[in-house]
N, CA, C, O and the ligand as a Tripos MOL2 file, in Angstrom:
@<TRIPOS>MOLECULE
protein
  305   303    77     0     0
PROTEIN
NO_CHARGES

@<TRIPOS>ATOM
      1 N         115.0830  145.8410  124.9260 N.3       1 MET1
      2 CA        115.1660  145.2750  123.5730 C.3       1 MET1
      3 C         116.2810  144.2290  123.4950 C.2       1 MET1
      4 O         117.3430  144.3770  124.1000 O.2       1 MET1
      5 N         116.0080  143.1840  122.7420 N.am      2 ILE2
      6 CA        117.0010  142.1090  122.6170 C.3       2 ILE2
      7 C         117.9850  142.4710  121.5060 C.2       2 ILE2
      8 O         117.5910  142.8150  120.3910 O.2       2 ILE2
      9 N         119.2730  142.3860  121.8390 N.am      3 LYS3
     10 CA        120.3120  142.6810  120.8480 C.3       3 LYS3
     11 C         120.8440  141.3850  120.2600 C.2       3 LYS3
     12 O         121.3100  140.5150  120.9960 O.2       3 LYS3
     13 N         120.7800  141.2480  118.9380 N.am      4 ILE4
     14 CA        121.3660  140.0700  118.2910 C.3       4 ILE4
     15 C         122.3010  140.5240  117.1780 C.2       4 ILE4
     16 O         122.1270  141.5910  116.5890 O.2       4 ILE4
     17 N         123.2810  139.6980  116.9100 N.am      5 GLU5
     18 CA        124.2410  140.0310  115.8560 C.3       5 GLU5
     19 C         123.6180  139.7920  114.4850 C.2       5 GLU5
     20 O         122.6490  139.0460  114.3440 O.2       5 GLU5
     21 N         124.1830  140.4280  113.5040 N.am      6 LEU6
     22 CA        123.6650  140.3100  112.1390 C.3       6 LEU6
     23 C         123.7500  138.8820  111.6250 C.2       6 LEU6
     24 O         122.8400  138.4010  110.9490 O.2       6 LEU6
     25 N         124.8650  138.1940  111.9540 N.am      7 SER7
     26 CA        125.0440  136.8200  111.4770 C.3       7 SER7
     27 C         124.0000  135.8930  112.0910 C.2       7 SER7
     28 O         123.4870  134.9900  111.4290 O.2       7 SER7
     29 N         123.6900  136.1310  113.3830 N.am      8 VAL8
     30 CA        122.6730  135.3100  114.0640 C.3       8 VAL8
     31 C         121.3060  135.5730  113.4410 C.2       8 VAL8
     32 O         120.5370  134.6430  113.1990 O.2       8 VAL8
     33 N         121.0090  136.8390  113.1850 N.am      9 ALA9
     34 CA        119.7280  137.1920  112.5720 C.3       9 ALA9
     35 C         119.6080  136.5740  111.1850 C.2       9 ALA9
     36 O         118.5450  136.0820  110.8060 O.2       9 ALA9
     37 N         120.7010  136.6010  110.4300 N.am     10 LEU10
     38 CA        120.7140  136.0160  109.0940 C.3      10 LEU10
     39 C         120.5210  134.5070  109.1640 C.2      10 LEU10
     40 O         119.7950  133.9270  108.3570 O.2      10 LEU10
     41 N         121.1770  133.8780  110.1360 N.am     11 ALA11
     42 CA        121.0550  132.4290  110.3030 C.3      11 ALA11
     43 C         119.6190  132.0460  110.6480 C.2      11 ALA11
     44 O         119.0880  131.0730  110.1120 O.2      11 ALA11
     45 N         118.9930  132.8070  111.5390 N.am     12 ILE12
     46 CA        117.6000  132.5430  111.9230 C.3      12 ILE12
     47 C         116.6800  132.7330  110.7080 C.2      12 ILE12
     48 O         115.7530  131.9530  110.4880 O.2      12 ILE12
     49 N         116.9530  133.7650  109.9370 N.am     13 TYR13
     50 CA        116.1460  134.0590  108.7510 C.3      13 TYR13
     51 C         116.2350  132.9230  107.7330 C.2      13 TYR13
     52 O         115.2200  132.4840  107.1930 O.2      13 TYR13
     53 N         117.4700  132.4480  107.4730 N.am     14 LEU14
     54 CA        117.6670  131.3600  106.5130 C.3      14 LEU14
     55 C         117.0520  130.0560  107.0220 C.2      14 LEU14
     56 O         116.4460  129.3050  106.2580 O.2      14 LEU14
     57 N         117.2170  129.7970  108.3180 N.am     15 LEU15
     58 CA        116.6950  128.5710  108.9220 C.3      15 LEU15
     59 C         115.1730  128.5340  108.8620 C.2      15 LEU15
     60 O         114.5800  127.4990  108.5570 O.2      15 LEU15
     61 N         114.5340  129.6890  109.1600 N.am     16 SER16
     62 CA        113.0740  129.7190  109.1190 C.3      16 SER16
     63 C         112.5710  129.5130  107.7010 C.2      16 SER16
     64 O         111.5350  128.8850  107.4850 O.2      16 SER16
     65 N         113.3190  130.0510  106.7250 N.am     17 GLY17
     66 CA        112.9610  129.8340  105.3220 C.3      17 GLY17
     67 C         113.0630  128.3770  104.9380 C.2      17 GLY17
     68 O         112.2080  127.8500  104.2260 O.2      17 GLY17
     69 N         114.1250  127.7200  105.4170 N.am     18 MET18
     70 CA        114.3150  126.3030  105.1220 C.3      18 MET18
     71 C         113.2310  125.4520  105.7670 C.2      18 MET18
     72 O         112.7290  124.5040  105.1620 O.2      18 MET18
     73 N         112.8760  125.8000  107.0050 N.am     19 VAL19
     74 CA        111.8170  125.0660  107.7160 C.3      19 VAL19
     75 C         110.4960  125.2160  106.9650 C.2      19 VAL19
     76 O         109.7260  124.2620  106.8440 O.2      19 VAL19
     77 N         110.2440  126.4250  106.4630 N.am     20 PHE20
     78 CA        109.0060  126.6700  105.7170 C.3      20 PHE20
     79 C         108.9640  125.8160  104.4540 C.2      20 PHE20
     80 O         107.9500  125.1820  104.1610 O.2      20 PHE20
     81 N         110.0650  125.8010  103.7090 N.am     21 ILE21
     82 CA        110.1200  125.0300  102.4660 C.3      21 ILE21
     83 C         110.0030  123.5320  102.7560 C.2      21 ILE21
     84 O         109.3100  122.8080  102.0430 O.2      21 ILE21
     85 N         110.6890  123.0750  103.8110 N.am     22 PHE22
     86 CA        110.6530  121.6580  104.1530 C.3      22 PHE22
     87 C         109.2500  121.2210  104.5640 C.2      22 PHE22
     88 O         108.7820  120.1580  104.1550 O.2      22 PHE22
     89 N         108.5730  122.0510  105.3830 N.am     23 SER23
     90 CA        107.2300  121.6750  105.8250 C.3      23 SER23
     91 C         106.2530  121.6740  104.6510 C.2      23 SER23
     92 O         105.3470  120.8440  104.5900 O.2      23 SER23
     93 N         106.4450  122.6190  103.7120 N.am     24 PHE24
     94 CA        105.5880  122.6530  102.5180 C.3      24 PHE24
     95 C         105.7780  121.3890  101.7000 C.2      24 PHE24
     96 O         104.8080  120.7840  101.2410 O.2      24 PHE24
     97 N         107.0600  120.9830  101.5150 N.am     25 TRP25
     98 CA        107.3700  119.7800  100.7540 C.3      25 TRP25
     99 C         106.8040  118.5480  101.4510 C.2      25 TRP25
    100 O         106.2610  117.6540  100.8020 O.2      25 TRP25
    101 N         106.9340  118.5070  102.7910 N.am     26 TYR26
    102 CA        106.4710  117.3590  103.5670 C.3      26 TYR26
    103 C         104.9550  117.1950  103.4380 C.2      26 TYR26
    104 O         104.4550  116.0910  103.2190 O.2      26 TYR26
    105 N         104.2330  118.3090  103.5760 N.am     27 PHE27
    106 CA        102.7760  118.1950  103.5430 C.3      27 PHE27
    107 C         102.2520  117.8790  102.1470 C.2      27 PHE27
    108 O         101.2400  117.1920  102.0080 O.2      27 PHE27
    109 N         102.9300  118.3740  101.1110 N.am     28 SER28
    110 CA        102.5150  118.0370   99.7560 C.3      28 SER28
    111 C         102.7690  116.5580   99.4860 C.2      28 SER28
    112 O         102.0080  115.9140   98.7620 O.2      28 SER28
    113 N         103.8450  116.0170  100.0730 N.am     29 GLU29
    114 CA        104.1520  114.5860   99.9210 C.3      29 GLU29
    115 C         103.1110  113.7330  100.6300 C.2      29 GLU29
    116 O         102.6910  112.6990  100.1110 O.2      29 GLU29
    117 N         102.6920  114.1700  101.8310 N.am     30 VAL30
    118 CA        101.6760  113.4370  102.5980 C.3      30 VAL30
    119 C         100.3490  113.4360  101.8450 C.2      30 VAL30
    120 O          99.6430  112.4290  101.7910 O.2      30 VAL30
    121 N         100.0270  114.6110  101.2560 N.am     31 ARG31
    122 CA         98.7720  114.7100  100.5040 C.3      31 ARG31
    123 C          98.7960  113.7910   99.2780 C.2      31 ARG31
    124 O          97.7920  113.1610   98.9450 O.2      31 ARG31
    125 N          99.9560  113.7240   98.6090 N.am     32 LYS32
    126 CA        100.0980  112.8780   97.4270 C.3      32 LYS32
    127 C          99.9260  111.4100   97.8010 C.2      32 LYS32
    128 O          99.2850  110.6450   97.0810 O.2      32 LYS32
    129 N         100.5120  111.0270   98.9470 N.am     33 ARG33
    130 CA        100.4210  109.6370   99.3920 C.3      33 ARG33
    131 C          98.9760  109.2770   99.7290 C.2      33 ARG33
    132 O          98.5270  108.1740   99.4170 O.2      33 ARG33
    133 N          98.2470  110.1900  100.3600 N.am     34 ALA34
    134 CA         96.8510  109.9340  100.6990 C.3      34 ALA34
    135 C          96.0230  109.7750   99.4250 C.2      34 ALA34
    136 O          95.1000  108.9610   99.3740 O.2      34 ALA34
    137 N          96.3620  110.5630   98.3900 N.am     35 LYS35
    138 CA         95.6590  110.4810   97.1130 C.3      35 LYS35
    139 C          95.9200  109.1250   96.4630 C.2      35 LYS35
    140 O          95.0020  108.5120   95.9160 O.2      35 LYS35
    141 N          97.1600  108.6540   96.5200 N.am     36 ASP36
    142 CA         97.5180  107.3600   95.9490 C.3      36 ASP36
    143 C          96.7760  106.2310   96.6500 C.2      36 ASP36
    144 O          96.3300  105.2780   96.0110 O.2      36 ASP36
    145 N          96.6480  106.3460   97.9770 N.am     37 LEU37
    146 CA         95.9340  105.3290   98.7430 C.3      37 LEU37
    147 C          94.4750  105.2800   98.3350 C.2      37 LEU37
    148 O          93.8880  104.2050   98.2160 O.2      37 LEU37
    149 N          93.8860  106.4640   98.1180 N.am     38 ARG38
    150 CA         92.4840  106.5140   97.7240 C.3      38 ARG38
    151 C          92.2900  105.8750   96.3490 C.2      38 ARG38
    152 O          91.2760  105.2260   96.0920 O.2      38 ARG38
    153 N          93.2780  106.0670   95.4670 N.am     39 LYS39
    154 CA         93.2130  105.4830   94.1400 C.3      39 LYS39
    155 C          93.2740  103.9560   94.2270 C.2      39 LYS39
    156 O          92.5770  103.2530   93.4940 O.2      39 LYS39
    157 N          94.1130  103.4570   95.1290 N.am     40 GLU40
    158 CA         94.2330  102.0080   95.2910 C.3      40 GLU40
    159 C          92.9660  101.3990   95.8600 C.2      40 GLU40
    160 O          92.6590  100.2370   95.5940 O.2      40 GLU40
    161 N          92.2190  102.1840   96.6520 N.am     41 GLU41
    162 CA         90.9780  101.6800   97.2280 C.3      41 GLU41
    163 C          89.9580  101.3660   96.1380 C.2      41 GLU41
    164 O          89.0630  100.5460   96.3440 O.2      41 GLU41
    165 N          90.0870  102.0150   94.9770 N.am     42 GLY42
    166 CA         89.1740  101.7530   93.8690 C.3      42 GLY42
    167 C          89.3150  100.3500   93.3360 C.2      42 GLY42
    168 O          88.4140   99.8460   92.6650 O.2      42 GLY42
    169 N          90.4460   99.7030   93.6290 N.am     43 PHE43
    170 CA         90.6700   98.3380   93.1690 C.3      43 PHE43
    171 C          90.1200   97.3120   94.1410 C.2      43 PHE43
    172 O          90.0990   96.1170   93.8450 O.2      43 PHE43
    173 N          89.6700   97.7780   95.3110 N.am     44 LEU44
    174 CA         89.1500   96.8550   96.3120 C.3      44 LEU44
    175 C          87.7160   96.4700   95.9760 C.2      44 LEU44
    176 O          86.8820   97.3240   95.6740 O.2      44 LEU44
    177 N          87.4450   95.1740   96.0330 N.am     45 TRP45
    178 CA         86.1090   94.6650   95.7670 C.3      45 TRP45
    179 C          85.6470   93.8380   96.9610 C.2      45 TRP45
    180 O          86.4270   93.1000   97.5630 O.2      45 TRP45
    181 N          84.3680   93.9770   97.2910 N.am     46 GLU46
    182 CA         83.8070   93.1340   98.3350 C.3      46 GLU46
    183 C          82.6840   92.3100   97.7430 C.2      46 GLU46
    184 O          81.7120   92.8380   97.2030 O.2      46 GLU46
    185 N          82.8420   91.0030   97.8580 N.am     47 CYS47
    186 CA         81.8380   90.0990   97.3110 C.3      47 CYS47
    187 C          80.5950   90.1080   98.2040 C.2      47 CYS47
    188 O          80.7000   89.8590   99.4050 O.2      47 CYS47
    189 N          79.4170   90.3930   97.6300 N.am     48 PRO48
    190 CA         78.1900   90.3970   98.4550 C.3      48 PRO48
    191 C          77.7250   88.9880   98.8090 C.2      48 PRO48
    192 O          76.9190   88.8140   99.7230 O.2      48 PRO48
    193 N          78.2220   87.9880   98.0980 N.am     49 THR49
    194 CA         77.7990   86.6040   98.3580 C.3      49 THR49
    195 C          78.5720   85.9840   99.5180 C.2      49 THR49
    196 O          77.9810   85.4320  100.4450 O.2      49 THR49
    197 N          79.9260   86.0820   99.4560 N.am     50 CYS50
    198 CA         80.7290   85.4340  100.5080 C.3      50 CYS50
    199 C          81.4870   86.4530  101.3730 C.2      50 CYS50
    200 O          82.2880   86.0690  102.2260 O.2      50 CYS50
    201 N          81.2350   87.7430  101.1520 N.am     51 THR51
    202 CA         81.8580   88.8690  101.8740 C.3      51 THR51
    203 C          83.3920   88.8320  101.8240 C.2      51 THR51
    204 O          84.0620   89.3600  102.7120 O.2      51 THR51
    205 N          83.9310   88.2100  100.7900 N.am     52 HIS52
    206 CA         85.3900   88.1680  100.6100 C.3      52 HIS52
    207 C          85.8590   89.4950  100.0050 C.2      52 HIS52
    208 O          85.2950   89.9700   99.0190 O.2      52 HIS52
    209 N          86.9020   90.0910  100.6100 N.am     53 ILE53
    210 CA         87.4520   91.3510  100.1060 C.3      53 ILE53
    211 C          88.7630   91.0610   99.3970 C.2      53 ILE53
    212 O          89.6630   90.4450   99.9670 O.2      53 ILE53
    213 N          88.8680   91.5070   98.1480 N.am     54 TYR54
    214 CA         90.0750   91.2330   97.3700 C.3      54 TYR54
    215 C          90.3910   92.4350   96.4820 C.2      54 TYR54
    216 O          89.5920   93.3620   96.3540 O.2      54 TYR54
    217 N          91.5640   92.3950   95.8790 N.am     55 VAL55
    218 CA         92.0160   93.4850   95.0120 C.3      55 VAL55
    219 C          91.9750   93.0150   93.5630 C.2      55 VAL55
    220 O          92.5570   91.9870   93.2180 O.2      55 VAL55
    221 N          91.2840   93.7740   92.7230 N.am     56 ASP56
    222 CA         91.2440   93.4890   91.2940 C.3      56 ASP56
    223 C          91.4570   94.8020   90.5490 C.2      56 ASP56
    224 O          90.5250   95.5870   90.3780 O.2      56 ASP56
    225 N          92.6740   95.0290   90.1150 N.am     57 SER57
    226 CA         92.9920   96.3070   89.4630 C.3      57 SER57
    227 C          92.6300   96.3050   87.9850 C.2      57 SER57
    228 O          92.5480   97.3680   87.3690 O.2      57 SER57
    229 N          92.4140   95.1280   87.4070 N.am     58 LYS58
    230 CA         92.1150   95.0660   85.9680 C.3      58 LYS58
    231 C          90.6470   95.3700   85.6890 C.2      58 LYS58
    232 O          90.3220   96.0460   84.7140 O.2      58 LYS58
    233 N          89.7640   94.8680   86.5510 N.am     59 ALA59
    234 CA         88.3300   95.0310   86.3230 C.3      59 ALA59
    235 C          87.9060   96.4750   86.5700 C.2      59 ALA59
    236 O          88.3790   97.1240   87.5030 O.2      59 ALA59
    237 N          87.0040   96.9670   85.7160 N.am     60 GLU60
    238 CA         86.5320   98.3390   85.8940 C.3      60 GLU60
    239 C          85.0640   98.3810   86.3180 C.2      60 GLU60
    240 O          84.7010   99.1140   87.2380 O.2      60 GLU60
    241 N          84.2260   97.5970   85.6500 N.am     61 GLU61
    242 CA         82.7980   97.6150   85.9650 C.3      61 GLU61
    243 C          82.3490   96.3210   86.6460 C.2      61 GLU61
    244 O          81.6230   96.3450   87.6400 O.2      61 GLU61
    245 N          82.7930   95.1970   86.0920 N.am     62 ILE62
    246 CA         82.3660   93.9020   86.6300 C.3      62 ILE62
    247 C          83.6000   93.0750   86.9730 C.2      62 ILE62
    248 O          84.5450   93.0030   86.1880 O.2      62 ILE62
    249 N          83.5860   92.4500   88.1550 N.am     63 SER63
    250 CA         84.7110   91.6320   88.5950 C.3      63 SER63
    251 C          84.2070   90.2710   89.0510 C.2      63 SER63
    252 O          83.0590   90.1290   89.4730 O.2      63 SER63
    253 N          85.0880   89.2660   88.9580 N.am     64 ARG64
    254 CA         84.7030   87.9290   89.3870 C.3      64 ARG64
    255 C          85.3760   87.6010   90.7150 C.2      64 ARG64
    256 O          86.5910   87.7490   90.8470 O.2      64 ARG64
    257 N          84.6100   87.1650   91.6840 N.am     65 CYS65
    258 CA         85.1410   86.8190   92.9950 C.3      65 CYS65
    259 C          86.0300   85.5780   92.8860 C.2      65 CYS65
    260 O          85.6000   84.5730   92.3210 O.2      65 CYS65
    261 N          87.2460   85.6220   93.4060 N.am     66 PRO66
    262 CA         88.1470   84.4650   93.2980 C.3      66 PRO66
    263 C          87.7270   83.2790   94.1720 C.2      66 PRO66
    264 O          88.1920   82.1580   93.9640 O.2      66 PRO66
    265 N          86.8570   83.5240   95.1410 N.am     67 LEU67
    266 CA         86.4510   82.4320   96.0370 C.3      67 LEU67
    267 C          85.2180   81.7030   95.5290 C.2      67 LEU67
    268 O          85.2460   80.4870   95.3370 O.2      67 LEU67
    269 N          84.1160   82.4560   95.3080 N.am     68 CYS68
    270 CA         82.8620   81.8020   94.9360 C.3      68 CYS68
    271 C          82.5390   81.9780   93.4540 C.2      68 CYS68
    272 O          81.5070   81.5010   92.9820 O.2      68 CYS68
    273 N          83.4150   82.6600   92.7210 N.am     69 LYS69
    274 CA         83.3040   82.8540   91.2620 C.3      69 LYS69
    275 C          82.0480   83.6030   90.8370 C.2      69 LYS69
    276 O          81.6480   83.5150   89.6760 O.2      69 LYS69
    277 N          81.4210   84.3340   91.7450 N.am     70 SER70
    278 CA         80.2380   85.0950   91.3500 C.3      70 SER70
    279 C          80.6600   86.4560   90.8010 C.2      70 SER70
    280 O          81.6820   87.0110   91.2020 O.2      70 SER70
    281 N          79.8590   86.9810   89.8800 N.am     71 LEU71
    282 CA         80.1700   88.2540   89.2540 C.3      71 LEU71
    283 C          79.6750   89.4060   90.1370 C.2      71 LEU71
    284 O          78.5750   89.3580   90.6890 O.2      71 LEU71
    285 N          80.5040   90.4290   90.2550 N.am     72 ILE72
    286 CA         80.1700   91.5770   91.1000 C.3      72 ILE72
    287 C          80.1560   92.8170   90.2400 C.2      72 ILE72
    288 O          81.0970   93.0570   89.4840 O.2      72 ILE72
    289 N          79.1070   93.6070   90.3390 N.am     73 LYS73
    290 CA         79.0270   94.8670   89.6180 C.3      73 LYS73
    291 C          79.4160   95.9800   90.5720 C.2      73 LYS73
    292 O          79.0340   95.9810   91.7430 O.2      73 LYS73
    293 N          80.1760   96.9210   90.0550 N.am     74 LYS74
    294 CA         80.6300   98.0430   90.8700 C.3      74 LYS74
    295 C          79.4480   98.9130   91.2660 C.2      74 LYS74
    296 O          78.5860   99.2200   90.4430 O.2      74 LYS74
    297 N          79.4150   99.3080   92.5330 N.am     75 VAL75
    298 CA         78.2790  100.0810   93.0510 C.3      75 VAL75
    299 C          78.3930  101.5420   92.6580 C.2      75 VAL75
    300 O          77.3900  102.2010   92.3840 O.2      75 VAL75
    301 N          79.6600  102.0610   92.6300 N.am     76 LYS76
    302 CA         79.8950  103.5010   92.4100 C.3      76 LYS76
    303 C          79.2530  104.0070   91.1300 C.2      76 LYS76
    304 O          79.3630  105.1910   90.8110 O.2      76 LYS76
    305 ZN         82.5600   85.6580   96.6690 Zn       77 ZN77
@<TRIPOS>BOND
     1     1     2 1
     2     2     3 1
     3     3     4 2
     4     3     5 am
     5     5     6 1
     6     6     7 1
     7     7     8 2
     8     7     9 am
     9     9    10 1
    10    10    11 1
    11    11    12 2
    12    11    13 am
    13    13    14 1
    14    14    15 1
    15    15    16 2
    16    15    17 am
    17    17    18 1
    18    18    19 1
    19    19    20 2
    20    19    21 am
    21    21    22 1
    22    22    23 1
    23    23    24 2
    24    23    25 am
    25    25    26 1
    26    26    27 1
    27    27    28 2
    28    27    29 am
    29    29    30 1
    30    30    31 1
    31    31    32 2
    32    31    33 am
    33    33    34 1
    34    34    35 1
    35    35    36 2
    36    35    37 am
    37    37    38 1
    38    38    39 1
    39    39    40 2
    40    39    41 am
    41    41    42 1
    42    42    43 1
    43    43    44 2
    44    43    45 am
    45    45    46 1
    46    46    47 1
    47    47    48 2
    48    47    49 am
    49    49    50 1
    50    50    51 1
    51    51    52 2
    52    51    53 am
    53    53    54 1
    54    54    55 1
    55    55    56 2
    56    55    57 am
    57    57    58 1
    58    58    59 1
    59    59    60 2
    60    59    61 am
    61    61    62 1
    62    62    63 1
    63    63    64 2
    64    63    65 am
    65    65    66 1
    66    66    67 1
    67    67    68 2
    68    67    69 am
    69    69    70 1
    70    70    71 1
    71    71    72 2
    72    71    73 am
    73    73    74 1
    74    74    75 1
    75    75    76 2
    76    75    77 am
    77    77    78 1
    78    78    79 1
    79    79    80 2
    80    79    81 am
    81    81    82 1
    82    82    83 1
    83    83    84 2
    84    83    85 am
    85    85    86 1
    86    86    87 1
    87    87    88 2
    88    87    89 am
    89    89    90 1
    90    90    91 1
    91    91    92 2
    92    91    93 am
    93    93    94 1
    94    94    95 1
    95    95    96 2
    96    95    97 am
    97    97    98 1
    98    98    99 1
    99    99   100 2
   100    99   101 am
   101   101   102 1
   102   102   103 1
   103   103   104 2
   104   103   105 am
   105   105   106 1
   106   106   107 1
   107   107   108 2
   108   107   109 am
   109   109   110 1
   110   110   111 1
   111   111   112 2
   112   111   113 am
   113   113   114 1
   114   114   115 1
   115   115   116 2
   116   115   117 am
   117   117   118 1
   118   118   119 1
   119   119   120 2
   120   119   121 am
   121   121   122 1
   122   122   123 1
   123   123   124 2
   124   123   125 am
   125   125   126 1
   126   126   127 1
   127   127   128 2
   128   127   129 am
   129   129   130 1
   130   130   131 1
   131   131   132 2
   132   131   133 am
   133   133   134 1
   134   134   135 1
   135   135   136 2
   136   135   137 am
   137   137   138 1
   138   138   139 1
   139   139   140 2
   140   139   141 am
   141   141   142 1
   142   142   143 1
   143   143   144 2
   144   143   145 am
   145   145   146 1
   146   146   147 1
   147   147   148 2
   148   147   149 am
   149   149   150 1
   150   150   151 1
   151   151   152 2
   152   151   153 am
   153   153   154 1
   154   154   155 1
   155   155   156 2
   156   155   157 am
   157   157   158 1
   158   158   159 1
   159   159   160 2
   160   159   161 am
   161   161   162 1
   162   162   163 1
   163   163   164 2
   164   163   165 am
   165   165   166 1
   166   166   167 1
   167   167   168 2
   168   167   169 am
   169   169   170 1
   170   170   171 1
   171   171   172 2
   172   171   173 am
   173   173   174 1
   174   174   175 1
   175   175   176 2
   176   175   177 am
   177   177   178 1
   178   178   179 1
   179   179   180 2
   180   179   181 am
   181   181   182 1
   182   182   183 1
   183   183   184 2
   184   183   185 am
   185   185   186 1
   186   186   187 1
   187   187   188 2
   188   187   189 am
   189   189   190 1
   190   190   191 1
   191   191   192 2
   192   191   193 am
   193   193   194 1
   194   194   195 1
   195   195   196 2
   196   195   197 am
   197   197   198 1
   198   198   199 1
   199   199   200 2
   200   199   201 am
   201   201   202 1
   202   202   203 1
   203   203   204 2
   204   203   205 am
   205   205   206 1
   206   206   207 1
   207   207   208 2
   208   207   209 am
   209   209   210 1
   210   210   211 1
   211   211   212 2
   212   211   213 am
   213   213   214 1
   214   214   215 1
   215   215   216 2
   216   215   217 am
   217   217   218 1
   218   218   219 1
   219   219   220 2
   220   219   221 am
   221   221   222 1
   222   222   223 1
   223   223   224 2
   224   223   225 am
   225   225   226 1
   226   226   227 1
   227   227   228 2
   228   227   229 am
   229   229   230 1
   230   230   231 1
   231   231   232 2
   232   231   233 am
   233   233   234 1
   234   234   235 1
   235   235   236 2
   236   235   237 am
   237   237   238 1
   238   238   239 1
   239   239   240 2
   240   239   241 am
   241   241   242 1
   242   242   243 1
   243   243   244 2
   244   243   245 am
   245   245   246 1
   246   246   247 1
   247   247   248 2
   248   247   249 am
   249   249   250 1
   250   250   251 1
   251   251   252 2
   252   251   253 am
   253   253   254 1
   254   254   255 1
   255   255   256 2
   256   255   257 am
   257   257   258 1
   258   258   259 1
   259   259   260 2
   260   259   261 am
   261   261   262 1
   262   262   263 1
   263   263   264 2
   264   263   265 am
   265   265   266 1
   266   266   267 1
   267   267   268 2
   268   267   269 am
   269   269   270 1
   270   270   271 1
   271   271   272 2
   272   271   273 am
   273   273   274 1
   274   274   275 1
   275   275   276 2
   276   275   277 am
   277   277   278 1
   278   278   279 1
   279   279   280 2
   280   279   281 am
   281   281   282 1
   282   282   283 1
   283   283   284 2
   284   283   285 am
   285   285   286 1
   286   286   287 1
   287   287   288 2
   288   287   289 am
   289   289   290 1
   290   290   291 1
   291   291   292 2
   292   291   293 am
   293   293   294 1
   294   294   295 1
   295   295   296 2
   296   295   297 am
   297   297   298 1
   298   298   299 1
   299   299   300 2
   300   299   301 am
   301   301   302 1
   302   302   303 1
   303   303   304 2
@<TRIPOS>SUBSTRUCTURE
     1 MET1         2 RESIDUE 1 A MET
     2 ILE2         6 RESIDUE 1 A ILE
     3 LYS3        10 RESIDUE 1 A LYS
     4 ILE4        14 RESIDUE 1 A ILE
     5 GLU5        18 RESIDUE 1 A GLU
     6 LEU6        22 RESIDUE 1 A LEU
     7 SER7        26 RESIDUE 1 A SER
     8 VAL8        30 RESIDUE 1 A VAL
     9 ALA9        34 RESIDUE 1 A ALA
    10 LEU10       38 RESIDUE 1 A LEU
    11 ALA11       42 RESIDUE 1 A ALA
    12 ILE12       46 RESIDUE 1 A ILE
    13 TYR13       50 RESIDUE 1 A TYR
    14 LEU14       54 RESIDUE 1 A LEU
    15 LEU15       58 RESIDUE 1 A LEU
    16 SER16       62 RESIDUE 1 A SER
    17 GLY17       66 RESIDUE 1 A GLY
    18 MET18       70 RESIDUE 1 A MET
    19 VAL19       74 RESIDUE 1 A VAL
    20 PHE20       78 RESIDUE 1 A PHE
    21 ILE21       82 RESIDUE 1 A ILE
    22 PHE22       86 RESIDUE 1 A PHE
    23 SER23       90 RESIDUE 1 A SER
    24 PHE24       94 RESIDUE 1 A PHE
    25 TRP25       98 RESIDUE 1 A TRP
    26 TYR26      102 RESIDUE 1 A TYR
    27 PHE27      106 RESIDUE 1 A PHE
    28 SER28      110 RESIDUE 1 A SER
    29 GLU29      114 RESIDUE 1 A GLU
    30 VAL30      118 RESIDUE 1 A VAL
    31 ARG31      122 RESIDUE 1 A ARG
    32 LYS32      126 RESIDUE 1 A LYS
    33 ARG33      130 RESIDUE 1 A ARG
    34 ALA34      134 RESIDUE 1 A ALA
    35 LYS35      138 RESIDUE 1 A LYS
    36 ASP36      142 RESIDUE 1 A ASP
    37 LEU37      146 RESIDUE 1 A LEU
    38 ARG38      150 RESIDUE 1 A ARG
    39 LYS39      154 RESIDUE 1 A LYS
    40 GLU40      158 RESIDUE 1 A GLU
    41 GLU41      162 RESIDUE 1 A GLU
    42 GLY42      166 RESIDUE 1 A GLY
    43 PHE43      170 RESIDUE 1 A PHE
    44 LEU44      174 RESIDUE 1 A LEU
    45 TRP45      178 RESIDUE 1 A TRP
    46 GLU46      182 RESIDUE 1 A GLU
    47 CYS47      186 RESIDUE 1 A CYS
    48 PRO48      190 RESIDUE 1 A PRO
    49 THR49      194 RESIDUE 1 A THR
    50 CYS50      198 RESIDUE 1 A CYS
    51 THR51      202 RESIDUE 1 A THR
    52 HIS52      206 RESIDUE 1 A HIS
    53 ILE53      210 RESIDUE 1 A ILE
    54 TYR54      214 RESIDUE 1 A TYR
    55 VAL55      218 RESIDUE 1 A VAL
    56 ASP56      222 RESIDUE 1 A ASP
    57 SER57      226 RESIDUE 1 A SER
    58 LYS58      230 RESIDUE 1 A LYS
    59 ALA59      234 RESIDUE 1 A ALA
    60 GLU60      238 RESIDUE 1 A GLU
    61 GLU61      242 RESIDUE 1 A GLU
    62 ILE62      246 RESIDUE 1 A ILE
    63 SER63      250 RESIDUE 1 A SER
    64 ARG64      254 RESIDUE 1 A ARG
    65 CYS65      258 RESIDUE 1 A CYS
    66 PRO66      262 RESIDUE 1 A PRO
    67 LEU67      266 RESIDUE 1 A LEU
    68 CYS68      270 RESIDUE 1 A CYS
    69 LYS69      274 RESIDUE 1 A LYS
    70 SER70      278 RESIDUE 1 A SER
    71 LEU71      282 RESIDUE 1 A LEU
    72 ILE72      286 RESIDUE 1 A ILE
    73 LYS73      290 RESIDUE 1 A LYS
    74 LYS74      294 RESIDUE 1 A LYS
    75 VAL75      298 RESIDUE 1 A VAL
    76 LYS76      302 RESIDUE 1 A LYS
    77 ZN77       305 GROUP 0 **** ****
């Protein structure tokens, strides 16, 4: 059997708790960032006429292509 001191056992216990909390915080942050990226993708528009890809965060249903000025309807 391995003999360890109480202080060492306590230190390991506290450290493992901290690692658990840190990893939980890290993964929740990563998930939040992925969600934000997906939200930003909703602003991406691809023009079917000139295949130009641009960002239009104001338009919700219909957007105007900045290159060929054609109107694009959202597919979703
Ligand atoms: Zn276009």
